N, C-alpha and C positions, 0 to 999 in steps of 0.2 A: 482697337482693343484686341490682344492677343489672348487666345485661350491657352490655358495651362492644361497639359494632359491631366488624366486623373490622379497619377501619383504624384506629381508636382503640386496639383489642386490640395491634395489631403495634407502634404506637407506645409504648404503655405496656410491651410486652416488650422494646423497645429501650432504653427508661430503665431498666428493671431490670436488663439486661446490662450497659449503661454504669456503673451504680452498683457491678457485681460487677467492674468494670475491663475490660470489654470496650470496645472503640472501633469505629466505623464505618471500615473500610478501603477499602470500595468499594459501589458501587450499580449494579444493571442499568440500561440505556438507558430502561426504561418508568418506573423508580423503584419498583416492587413488590416488590423483593428488595434486602435489606441486606446485606452481608457483615460481619461483627464477629470481631474477634481481640482476644486479651490483647496488651499491649505486647510486641514482640518475638517473637511467635508468627506462624509463616508459615502454619499451618491455620487456616481461618476456620468460623465457625458462620453457617449461613445463615439469615436471617429472613425469610420469604414469606408469600404467601396462596396459592400453588401449589407443587406438587412439582415437582422436576426432572425433565427428559426424559432418556432414555439420553445423549443427544448431550451435553448439560450436565453429566450425570456425566463423561464421556469428558475433556471440555475444561476442567474445573474440578476438578482431582482435589485441591487444595487445600482442598475443604470437607469438613470431618469429620463434620459433622451438619447436618440441617435442621431448624428449627422452623417448621411450618406452621400458620398461622390462618387458616382459612376461614369460621370463623362467630362470631357474638357471643359472648363469653365474659365472665364476672365476673373481677374483679382477684384475687380467690382462684385461681380456674381458672389465670389468666395465669401466676400466681407459681408455681403447681405445674409448667406446661409449662416455665417457662423454668428451674427447678430441673432437671427431666429433662432438658432439652437439654444443661445445662452438665455434667452427670453424664456424658452420653452422649460429648460433645464431649472432657473430658479422659480419659476412657477410650479412645477412639479414638486420640486423639494418644499416649496411654501406649502401645497396641498397635503403633501404627505404628513408634514408636521402638525397640520390642523386636522388631519382626518385619522381614522384607525389604522393600526400598523397592517402594513402590506398595500396599502391605497397608493400605489405609485403609478405615475404615468410612464407609459411605453410609446408615446407619440414618436415617430420617425419623421424626422426633417429631411427633406430632399432639395 
């Protein structure tokens, strides 16, 4: 089982998410974070090599969850991380739709 370096692991995760119907809707200025969402969905799944800071959480409430990959990972590990992030994403948007405005999950999946 060959481990992919973090940048390749992130690219692989992005391809897996795109295969599941997510599309890149934004990137940060440094290019180390992608924001993906299914078509027609306002909430995003953030894919990055670092966790968000409190200010980022306040200024980007549309992020339902983050998938952070900082270390080398195998393809199997990346698939499991993507599956977990997607579950968290869909649970978060479901919870948001059933709760008061602003009640968004900021669970970070690693």
